PAZA-75213 format. One record per atom (N, C-alpha, C, O, CB): atom name; residue number from 0; x, y negated, z. Coordinates in Angstrom, 3 decimals. Glycine has a CB too. Example, Ala and Ser with C-alpha at 12.3 -4.5 7.8 and 13.67 -1.06 7.14 Angstrom:
2
<"N", 0, <13.190, 5.690, 7.800>>
<"CA", 0, <12.300, 4.500, 7.800>>
<"C", 0, <13.200, 3.300, 7.800>>
<"O", 0, <14.236, 3.319, 8.465>>
<"CB", 0, <11.308, 4.473, 9.046>>
<"N", 1, <12.850, 2.250, 7.080>>
<"CA", 1, <13.670, 1.060, 7.140>>
<"C", 1, <12.900, -0.030, 7.870>>
<"O", 1, <13.409, -1.138, 8.039>>
<"CB", 1, <14.084, 0.598, 5.725>>
# end
This chain:
84
<"N", 0, <-66.359, -1.065, -49.759>>
<"CA", 0, <-66.934, -1.204, -48.460>>
<"C", 0, <-68.157, -0.316, -48.302>>
<"O", 0, <-68.499, 0.467, -49.187>>
<"CB", 0, <-67.284, -2.634, -48.204>>
<"N", 1, <-68.779, -0.451, -47.203>>
<"CA", 1, <-69.951, 0.344, -46.881>>
<"C", 1, <-71.162, -0.081, -47.703>>
<"O", 1, <-71.976, 0.759, -48.086>>
<"CB", 1, <-70.263, 0.236, -45.402>>
<"N", 2, <-71.287, -1.371, -47.974>>
<"CA", 2, <-72.379, -1.905, -48.785>>
<"C", 2, <-71.783, -2.563, -50.027>>
<"O", 2, <-71.457, -3.750, -49.993>>
<"CB", 2, <-73.246, -2.924, -47.970>>
<"N", 3, <-71.636, -1.826, -51.105>>
<"CA", 3, <-70.929, -2.389, -52.259>>
<"C", 3, <-71.674, -3.527, -52.949>>
<"O", 3, <-71.042, -4.348, -53.613>>
<"CB", 3, <-70.664, -1.307, -53.255>>
<"N", 4, <-72.990, -3.600, -52.814>>
<"CA", 4, <-73.738, -4.659, -53.489>>
<"C", 4, <-73.863, -5.928, -52.653>>
<"O", 4, <-74.350, -6.947, -53.143>>
<"CB", 4, <-75.111, -4.160, -53.848>>
<"N", 5, <-73.437, -5.876, -51.418>>
<"CA", 5, <-73.513, -7.045, -50.555>>
<"C", 5, <-72.131, -7.676, -50.428>>
<"O", 5, <-71.108, -6.992, -50.449>>
<"CB", 5, <-74.072, -6.668, -49.165>>
<"N", 6, <-72.132, -8.992, -50.296>>
<"CA", 6, <-70.866, -9.660, -50.025>>
<"C", 6, <-70.467, -9.380, -48.580>>
<"O", 6, <-71.251, -8.839, -47.800>>
<"CB", 6, <-70.969, -11.194, -50.290>>
<"N", 7, <-69.266, -9.746, -48.243>>
<"CA", 7, <-68.790, -9.532, -46.875>>
<"C", 7, <-69.602, -10.350, -45.883>>
<"O", 7, <-69.779, -9.945, -44.734>>
<"CB", 7, <-67.304, -9.890, -46.759>>
<"N", 8, <-70.092, -11.493, -46.322>>
<"CA", 8, <-70.804, -12.411, -45.434>>
<"C", 8, <-72.120, -11.827, -44.929>>
<"O", 8, <-72.455, -12.022, -43.760>>
<"CB", 8, <-71.070, -13.719, -46.149>>
<"N", 9, <-72.869, -11.125, -45.757>>
<"CA", 9, <-74.206, -10.647, -45.374>>
<"C", 9, <-74.182, -9.640, -44.222>>
<"O", 9, <-74.905, -9.846, -43.247>>
<"CB", 9, <-74.881, -10.017, -46.570>>
<"N", 10, <-73.395, -8.566, -44.280>>
<"CA", 10, <-73.385, -7.651, -43.127>>
<"C", 10, <-72.769, -8.276, -41.874>>
<"O", 10, <-73.202, -7.983, -40.760>>
<"CB", 10, <-72.624, -6.387, -43.482>>
<"N", 11, <-71.764, -9.135, -42.051>>
<"CA", 11, <-71.182, -9.758, -40.861>>
<"C", 11, <-72.166, -10.731, -40.223>>
<"O", 11, <-72.210, -10.847, -38.998>>
<"CB", 11, <-69.878, -10.485, -41.218>>
<"N", 12, <-72.948, -11.425, -41.028>>
<"CA", 12, <-73.957, -12.334, -40.482>>
<"C", 12, <-75.032, -11.560, -39.721>>
<"O", 12, <-75.440, -11.978, -38.637>>
<"CB", 12, <-74.596, -13.162, -41.607>>
<"N", 13, <-75.489, -10.456, -40.266>>
<"CA", 13, <-76.505, -9.670, -39.561>>
<"C", 13, <-75.930, -9.036, -38.293>>
<"O", 13, <-76.645, -8.878, -37.303>>
<"CB", 13, <-77.073, -8.579, -40.485>>
<"N", 14, <-74.655, -8.673, -38.313>>
<"CA", 14, <-74.023, -8.118, -37.111>>
<"C", 14, <-73.923, -9.156, -36.010>>
<"O", 14, <-74.202, -8.864, -34.847>>
<"CB", 14, <-72.634, -7.577, -37.438>>
<"N", 15, <-73.527, -10.358, -36.369>>
<"CA", 15, <-73.428, -11.426, -35.372>>
<"C", 15, <-74.801, -11.757, -34.812>>
<"O", 15, <-74.952, -11.963, -33.608>>
<"CB", 15, <-72.786, -12.685, -35.981>>
<"N", 16, <-75.796, -11.808, -35.678>>
<"CA", 16, <-77.149, -12.111, -35.227>>
<"C", 16, <-77.667, -11.045, -34.265>>
<"O", 16, <-78.322, -11.369, -33.275>>
<"CB", 16, <-78.089, -12.238, -36.422>>
<"N", 17, <-77.381, -9.794, -34.548>>
<"CA", 17, <-77.896, -8.723, -33.692>>
<"C", 17, <-77.171, -8.644, -32.351>>
<"O", 17, <-77.761, -8.203, -31.365>>
<"CB", 17, <-77.783, -7.394, -34.406>>
<"N", 18, <-75.920, -9.057, -32.293>>
<"CA", 18, <-75.179, -8.967, -31.036>>
<"C", 18, <-75.125, -10.280, -30.265>>
<"O", 18, <-74.613, -10.314, -29.146>>
<"CB", 18, <-73.784, -8.500, -31.309>>
<"N", 19, <-75.638, -11.349, -30.837>>
<"CA", 19, <-75.554, -12.655, -30.182>>
<"C", 19, <-76.292, -12.670, -28.848>>
<"O", 19, <-75.764, -13.175, -27.857>>
<"CB", 19, <-76.117, -13.734, -31.093>>
<"N", 20, <-77.482, -12.134, -28.812>>
<"CA", 20, <-78.250, -12.112, -27.568>>
<"C", 20, <-77.555, -11.328, -26.475>>
<"O", 20, <-77.519, -11.754, -25.321>>
<"CB", 20, <-79.615, -11.531, -27.811>>
<"N", 21, <-77.005, -10.188, -26.839>>
<"CA", 21, <-76.298, -9.368, -25.853>>
<"C", 21, <-75.045, -10.083, -25.349>>
<"O", 21, <-74.725, -10.013, -24.162>>
<"CB", 21, <-75.922, -8.005, -26.459>>
<"N", 22, <-74.351, -10.756, -26.229>>
<"CA", 22, <-73.150, -11.489, -25.834>>
<"C", 22, <-73.486, -12.603, -24.855>>
<"O", 22, <-72.809, -12.775, -23.841>>
<"CB", 22, <-72.449, -12.066, -27.062>>
<"N", 23, <-74.526, -13.352, -25.158>>
<"CA", 23, <-74.915, -14.468, -24.291>>
<"C", 23, <-75.409, -13.954, -22.939>>
<"O", 23, <-75.051, -14.511, -21.902>>
<"CB", 23, <-76.009, -15.324, -24.967>>
<"N", 24, <-76.217, -12.908, -22.937>>
<"CA", 24, <-76.716, -12.369, -21.666>>
<"C", 24, <-75.588, -11.797, -20.809>>
<"O", 24, <-75.571, -11.993, -19.594>>
<"CB", 24, <-77.762, -11.287, -21.929>>
<"N", 25, <-74.665, -11.105, -21.425>>
<"CA", 25, <-73.536, -10.560, -20.673>>
<"C", 25, <-72.684, -11.679, -20.090>>
<"O", 25, <-72.265, -11.610, -18.934>>
<"CB", 25, <-72.680, -9.657, -21.569>>
<"N", 26, <-72.430, -12.700, -20.883>>
<"CA", 26, <-71.625, -13.820, -20.401>>
<"C", 26, <-72.334, -14.567, -19.276>>
<"O", 26, <-71.705, -14.946, -18.288>>
<"CB", 26, <-71.308, -14.780, -21.548>>
<"N", 27, <-73.626, -14.776, -19.420>>
<"CA", 27, <-74.374, -15.492, -18.379>>
<"C", 27, <-74.421, -14.706, -17.075>>
<"O", 27, <-74.261, -15.281, -15.999>>
<"CB", 27, <-75.794, -15.785, -18.856>>
<"N", 28, <-74.638, -13.411, -17.162>>
<"CA", 28, <-74.682, -12.624, -15.926>>
<"C", 28, <-73.305, -12.571, -15.265>>
<"O", 28, <-73.205, -12.605, -14.039>>
<"CB", 28, <-75.186, -11.196, -16.214>>
<"N", 29, <-72.257, -12.489, -16.060>>
<"CA", 29, <-70.907, -12.506, -15.495>>
<"C", 29, <-70.606, -13.859, -14.863>>
<"O", 29, <-70.030, -13.930, -13.778>>
<"CB", 29, <-69.864, -12.183, -16.578>>
<"N", 30, <-70.998, -14.930, -15.544>>
<"CA", 30, <-70.778, -16.267, -14.990>>
<"C", 30, <-71.558, -16.482, -13.702>>
<"O", 30, <-71.070, -17.144, -12.786>>
<"CB", 30, <-71.166, -17.327, -16.006>>
<"N", 31, <-72.754, -15.936, -13.621>>
<"CA", 31, <-73.555, -16.068, -12.410>>
<"C", 31, <-72.836, -15.446, -11.213>>
<"O", 31, <-72.770, -16.045, -10.139>>
<"CB", 31, <-74.931, -15.413, -12.605>>
<"N", 32, <-72.308, -14.260, -11.403>>
<"CA", 32, <-71.584, -13.588, -10.324>>
<"C", 32, <-70.307, -14.349, -9.978>>
<"O", 32, <-69.981, -14.531, -8.805>>
<"CB", 32, <-71.250, -12.138, -10.719>>
<"N", 33, <-69.593, -14.788, -11.003>>
<"CA", 33, <-68.350, -15.516, -10.748>>
<"C", 33, <-68.607, -16.843, -10.042>>
<"O", 33, <-67.840, -17.238, -9.163>>
<"CB", 33, <-67.607, -15.761, -12.057>>
<"N", 34, <-69.672, -17.528, -10.417>>
<"CA", 34, <-70.001, -18.778, -9.730>>
<"C", 34, <-70.355, -18.530, -8.269>>
<"O", 34, <-69.979, -19.309, -7.393>>
<"CB", 34, <-71.159, -19.484, -10.435>>
<"N", 35, <-71.071, -17.458, -8.010>>
<"CA", 35, <-71.403, -17.117, -6.630>>
<"C", 35, <-70.135, -16.838, -5.829>>
<"O", 35, <-69.993, -17.311, -4.701>>
<"CB", 35, <-72.342, -15.899, -6.584>>
<"N", 36, <-69.218, -16.075, -6.409>>
<"CA", 36, <-67.961, -15.788, -5.713>>
<"C", 36, <-67.144, -17.067, -5.541>>
<"O", 36, <-66.497, -17.260, -4.512>>
<"CB", 36, <-67.142, -14.727, -6.483>>
<"N", 37, <-67.174, -17.937, -6.546>>
<"CA", 37, <-66.434, -19.195, -6.461>>
<"C", 37, <-66.964, -20.066, -5.326>>
<"O", 37, <-66.187, -20.681, -4.596>>
<"CB", 37, <-66.515, -19.955, -7.792>>
<"N", 38, <-68.283, -20.116, -5.181>>
<"CA", 38, <-68.890, -20.958, -4.149>>
<"C", 38, <-68.746, -20.326, -2.768>>
<"O", 38, <-68.382, -21.007, -1.809>>
<"CB", 38, <-70.371, -21.202, -4.463>>
<"N", 39, <-69.029, -19.030, -2.662>>
<"CA", 39, <-69.050, -18.364, -1.359>>
<"C", 39, <-67.714, -17.748, -0.963>>
<"O", 39, <-67.498, -17.433, 0.207>>
<"CB", 39, <-70.100, -17.299, -1.358>>
<"N", 40, <-66.813, -17.574, -1.934>>
<"CA", 40, <-65.541, -16.921, -1.644>>
<"C", 40, <-64.579, -17.839, -0.917>>
<"O", 40, <-64.817, -19.037, -0.768>>
<"CB", 40, <-64.907, -16.433, -2.919>>
<"N", 41, <-63.512, -17.254, -0.478>>
<"CA", 41, <-62.512, -18.016, 0.256>>
<"C", 41, <-61.537, -18.719, -0.667>>
<"O", 41, <-61.604, -18.596, -1.890>>
<"CB", 41, <-61.760, -17.114, 1.193>>
<"N", 42, <-60.631, -19.461, -0.050>>
<"CA", 42, <-59.639, -20.209, -0.816>>
<"C", 42, <-58.672, -19.295, -1.567>>
<"O", 42, <-58.157, -19.660, -2.623>>
<"CB", 42, <-58.862, -21.125, 0.106>>
<"N", 43, <-58.436, -18.127, -1.025>>
<"CA", 43, <-57.478, -17.214, -1.648>>
<"C", 43, <-57.949, -16.725, -3.013>>
<"O", 43, <-57.125, -16.482, -3.895>>
<"CB", 43, <-57.228, -16.026, -0.740>>
<"N", 44, <-59.235, -16.579, -3.199>>
<"CA", 44, <-59.748, -16.018, -4.448>>
<"C", 44, <-60.307, -17.091, -5.387>>
<"O", 44, <-60.585, -16.811, -6.553>>
<"CB", 44, <-60.825, -14.994, -4.147>>
<"N", 45, <-60.469, -18.296, -4.890>>
<"CA", 45, <-61.121, -19.346, -5.675>>
<"C", 45, <-60.372, -19.669, -6.968>>
<"O", 45, <-61.009, -19.841, -8.007>>
<"CB", 45, <-61.254, -20.602, -4.840>>
<"N", 46, <-59.058, -19.757, -6.938>>
<"CA", 46, <-58.314, -20.083, -8.161>>
<"C", 46, <-58.394, -18.943, -9.175>>
<"O", 46, <-58.461, -19.183, -10.381>>
<"CB", 46, <-56.842, -20.388, -7.829>>
<"N", 47, <-58.388, -17.712, -8.686>>
<"CA", 47, <-58.530, -16.570, -9.593>>
<"C", 47, <-59.903, -16.567, -10.253>>
<"O", 47, <-60.015, -16.320, -11.454>>
<"CB", 47, <-58.305, -15.253, -8.839>>
<"N", 48, <-60.939, -16.838, -9.480>>
<"CA", 48, <-62.295, -16.859, -10.023>>
<"C", 48, <-62.454, -18.007, -11.012>>
<"O", 48, <-63.157, -17.869, -12.014>>
<"CB", 48, <-63.330, -16.980, -8.891>>
<"N", 49, <-61.810, -19.137, -10.741>>
<"CA", 49, <-61.859, -20.243, -11.693>>
<"C", 49, <-61.243, -19.829, -13.027>>
<"O", 49, <-61.779, -20.150, -14.088>>
<"CB", 49, <-61.130, -21.475, -11.128>>
<"N", 50, <-60.129, -19.122, -12.973>>
<"CA", 50, <-59.503, -18.628, -14.203>>
<"C", 50, <-60.413, -17.631, -14.919>>
<"O", 50, <-60.480, -17.621, -16.148>>
<"CB", 50, <-58.146, -17.974, -13.888>>
<"N", 51, <-61.104, -16.803, -14.161>>
<"CA", 51, <-62.041, -15.853, -14.763>>
<"C", 51, <-63.209, -16.577, -15.437>>
<"O", 51, <-63.623, -16.201, -16.534>>
<"CB", 51, <-62.569, -14.880, -13.700>>
<"N", 52, <-63.735, -17.602, -14.790>>
<"CA", 52, <-64.831, -18.386, -15.379>>
<"C", 52, <-64.365, -19.014, -16.687>>
<"O", 52, <-65.068, -18.963, -17.696>>
<"CB", 52, <-65.324, -19.486, -14.392>>
<"N", 53, <-63.189, -19.598, -16.662>>
<"CA", 53, <-62.627, -20.200, -17.869>>
<"C", 53, <-62.462, -19.144, -18.970>>
<"O", 53, <-62.767, -19.407, -20.133>>
<"CB", 53, <-61.270, -20.868, -17.555>>
<"N", 54, <-61.990, -17.973, -18.609>>
<"CA", 54, <-61.799, -16.900, -19.583>>
<"C", 54, <-63.101, -16.397, -20.178>>
<"O", 54, <-63.161, -16.095, -21.370>>
<"CB", 54, <-61.075, -15.757, -18.944>>
<"N", 55, <-64.136, -16.306, -19.370>>
<"CA", 55, <-65.437, -15.856, -19.880>>
<"C", 55, <-65.998, -16.878, -20.864>>
<"O", 55, <-66.538, -16.509, -21.908>>
<"CB", 55, <-66.433, -15.628, -18.715>>
<"N", 56, <-65.872, -18.153, -20.535>>
<"CA", 56, <-66.384, -19.198, -21.429>>
<"C", 56, <-65.612, -19.203, -22.745>>
<"O", 56, <-66.218, -19.243, -23.816>>
<"CB", 56, <-66.293, -20.583, -20.755>>
<"N", 57, <-64.297, -19.163, -22.677>>
<"CA", 57, <-63.480, -19.162, -23.892>>
<"C", 57, <-63.692, -17.874, -24.685>>
<"O", 57, <-63.747, -17.908, -25.914>>
<"CB", 57, <-61.988, -19.331, -23.541>>
<"N", 58, <-63.811, -16.752, -24.004>>
<"CA", 58, <-64.041, -15.485, -24.692>>
<"C", 58, <-65.375, -15.445, -25.413>>
<"O", 58, <-65.472, -14.913, -26.519>>
<"CB", 58, <-63.967, -14.350, -23.713>>
<"N", 59, <-66.401, -16.005, -24.794>>
<"CA", 59, <-67.708, -16.068, -25.444>>
<"C", 59, <-67.653, -16.964, -26.672>>
<"O", 59, <-68.185, -16.618, -27.728>>
<"CB", 59, <-68.774, -16.576, -24.465>>
<"N", 60, <-67.016, -18.103, -26.531>>
<"CA", 60, <-66.858, -19.011, -27.665>>
<"C", 60, <-66.105, -18.328, -28.804>>
<"O", 60, <-66.499, -18.433, -29.965>>
<"CB", 60, <-66.120, -20.288, -27.231>>
<"N", 61, <-65.032, -17.636, -28.472>>
<"CA", 61, <-64.238, -16.966, -29.501>>
<"C", 61, <-65.026, -15.855, -30.177>>
<"O", 61, <-64.920, -15.668, -31.389>>
<"CB", 61, <-62.958, -16.401, -28.897>>
<"N", 62, <-65.805, -15.129, -29.416>>
<"CA", 62, <-66.599, -14.048, -29.992>>
<"C", 62, <-67.611, -14.582, -30.991>>
<"O", 62, <-67.816, -13.993, -32.052>>
<"CB", 62, <-67.313, -13.268, -28.894>>
<"N", 63, <-68.235, -15.689, -30.654>>
<"CA", 63, <-69.309, -16.212, -31.497>>
<"C", 63, <-68.766, -17.021, -32.670>>
<"O", 63, <-69.216, -16.838, -33.802>>
<"CB", 63, <-70.251, -17.072, -30.669>>
<"N", 64, <-67.810, -17.909, -32.421>>
<"CA", 64, <-67.426, -18.889, -33.431>>
<"C", 64, <-66.091, -18.635, -34.120>>
<"O", 64, <-65.818, -19.253, -35.149>>
<"CB", 64, <-67.387, -20.213, -32.814>>
<"N", 65, <-65.259, -17.761, -33.598>>
<"CA", 65, <-63.934, -17.585, -34.181>>
<"C", 65, <-63.778, -16.237, -34.875>>
<"O", 65, <-63.175, -16.168, -35.946>>
<"CB", 65, <-62.880, -17.730, -33.113>>
<"N", 66, <-64.303, -15.177, -34.295>>
<"CA", 66, <-64.048, -13.833, -34.811>>
<"C", 66, <-64.593, -13.629, -36.223>>
<"O", 66, <-63.897, -13.067, -37.069>>
<"CB", 66, <-64.654, -12.806, -33.884>>
<"N", 67, <-65.801, -14.065, -36.491>>
<"CA", 67, <-66.392, -13.853, -37.815>>
<"C", 67, <-65.661, -14.628, -38.914>>
<"O", 67, <-65.370, -14.046, -39.959>>
<"CB", 67, <-67.858, -14.255, -37.797>>
<"N", 68, <-65.351, -15.916, -38.727>>
<"CA", 68, <-64.595, -16.599, -39.783>>
<"C", 68, <-63.209, -15.998, -40.022>>
<"O", 68, <-62.748, -15.942, -41.162>>
<"CB", 68, <-64.451, -18.060, -39.438>>
<"N", 69, <-62.552, -15.553, -38.970>>
<"CA", 69, <-61.240, -14.924, -39.147>>
<"C", 69, <-61.379, -13.628, -39.935>>
<"O", 69, <-60.569, -13.351, -40.820>>
<"CB", 69, <-60.576, -14.650, -37.780>>
<"N", 70, <-62.395, -12.835, -39.624>>
<"CA", 70, <-62.621, -11.599, -40.371>>
<"C", 70, <-62.958, -11.898, -41.830>>
<"O", 70, <-62.503, -11.195, -42.732>>
<"CB", 70, <-63.749, -10.780, -39.725>>
<"N", 71, <-63.750, -12.935, -42.059>>
<"CA", 71, <-64.113, -13.315, -43.425>>
<"C", 71, <-62.882, -13.760, -44.212>>
<"O", 71, <-62.699, -13.355, -45.360>>
<"CB", 71, <-65.164, -14.435, -43.410>>
<"N", 72, <-62.045, -14.586, -43.602>>
<"CA", 72, <-60.838, -15.052, -44.284>>
<"C", 72, <-59.858, -13.910, -44.533>>
<"O", 72, <-59.196, -13.874, -45.570>>
<"CB", 72, <-60.160, -16.148, -43.466>>
<"N", 73, <-59.766, -12.981, -43.592>>
<"CA", 73, <-58.900, -11.822, -43.778>>
<"C", 73, <-59.386, -10.970, -44.939>>
<"O", 73, <-58.584, -10.509, -45.752>>
<"CB", 73, <-58.838, -10.986, -42.499>>
<"N", 74, <-60.691, -10.758, -45.020>>
<"CA", 74, <-61.248, -9.978, -46.123>>
<"C", 74, <-61.049, -10.698, -47.452>>
<"O", 74, <-60.723, -10.065, -48.457>>
<"CB", 74, <-62.739, -9.706, -45.888>>
<"N", 75, <-61.243, -12.014, -47.465>>
<"CA", 75, <-61.053, -12.779, -48.700>>
<"C", 75, <-59.600, -12.713, -49.155>>
<"O", 75, <-59.327, -12.582, -50.348>>
<"CB", 75, <-61.482, -14.246, -48.501>>
<"N", 76, <-58.680, -12.802, -48.225>>
<"CA", 76, <-57.257, -12.722, -48.574>>
<"C", 76, <-56.896, -11.326, -49.080>>
<"O", 76, <-56.108, -11.183, -50.014>>
<"CB", 76, <-56.383, -13.086, -47.357>>
<"N", 77, <-57.477, -10.300, -48.458>>
<"CA", 77, <-57.210, -8.924, -48.883>>
<"C", 77, <-57.756, -8.683, -50.291>>
<"O", 77, <-57.087, -8.066, -51.120>>
<"CB", 77, <-57.830, -7.919, -47.888>>
<"N", 78, <-58.963, -9.165, -50.559>>
<"CA", 78, <-59.553, -8.986, -51.884>>
<"C", 78, <-58.815, -9.791, -52.946>>
<"O", 78, <-58.707, -9.350, -54.090>>
<"CB", 78, <-61.021, -9.384, -51.863>>
<"N", 79, <-58.312, -10.949, -52.587>>
<"CA", 79, <-57.544, -11.761, -53.527>>
<"C", 79, <-56.252, -11.047, -53.908>>
<"O", 79, <-55.840, -11.069, -55.068>>
<"CB", 79, <-57.234, -13.146, -52.923>>
<"N", 80, <-55.616, -10.411, -52.922>>
<"CA", 80, <-54.390, -9.657, -53.190>>
<"C", 80, <-54.654, -8.411, -54.012>>
<"O", 80, <-53.801, -8.002, -54.799>>
<"CB", 80, <-53.718, -9.273, -51.892>>
<"N", 81, <-55.819, -7.799, -53.848>>
<"CA", 81, <-56.150, -6.584, -54.595>>
<"C", 81, <-56.459, -6.899, -56.055>>
<"O", 81, <-56.197, -6.075, -56.932>>
<"CB", 81, <-57.342, -5.871, -53.952>>
<"N", 82, <-57.012, -8.081, -56.326>>
<"CA", 82, <-57.356, -8.455, -57.700>>
<"C", 82, <-56.134, -8.874, -58.497>>
<"O", 82, <-56.114, -8.736, -59.720>>
<"CB", 82, <-58.375, -9.579, -57.699>>
<"N", 83, <-55.123, -9.382, -57.824>>
<"CA", 83, <-53.935, -9.879, -58.529>>
<"C", 83, <-53.048, -8.770, -59.017>>
<"O", 83, <-52.012, -9.032, -59.628>>
<"CB", 83, <-53.143, -10.789, -57.642>>
# end
């Protein structure tokens, strides 16, 4: 890897920490606009905006809580296969 003396966890943890603020701010600003459109928009667009709001919330959750553990498990499985 790029940092041979560090475990996989250390660079991924610092990456998540550095991008967490940007992820939250981007999601909040997107949600603010979507909520405004949901409240002020017409009936034709309301269901679409609701789906977008749901997608932003789930996407933010997945970015923060799912992506790093999946990457860690994938790396652990790859290293286990390489050692065998």
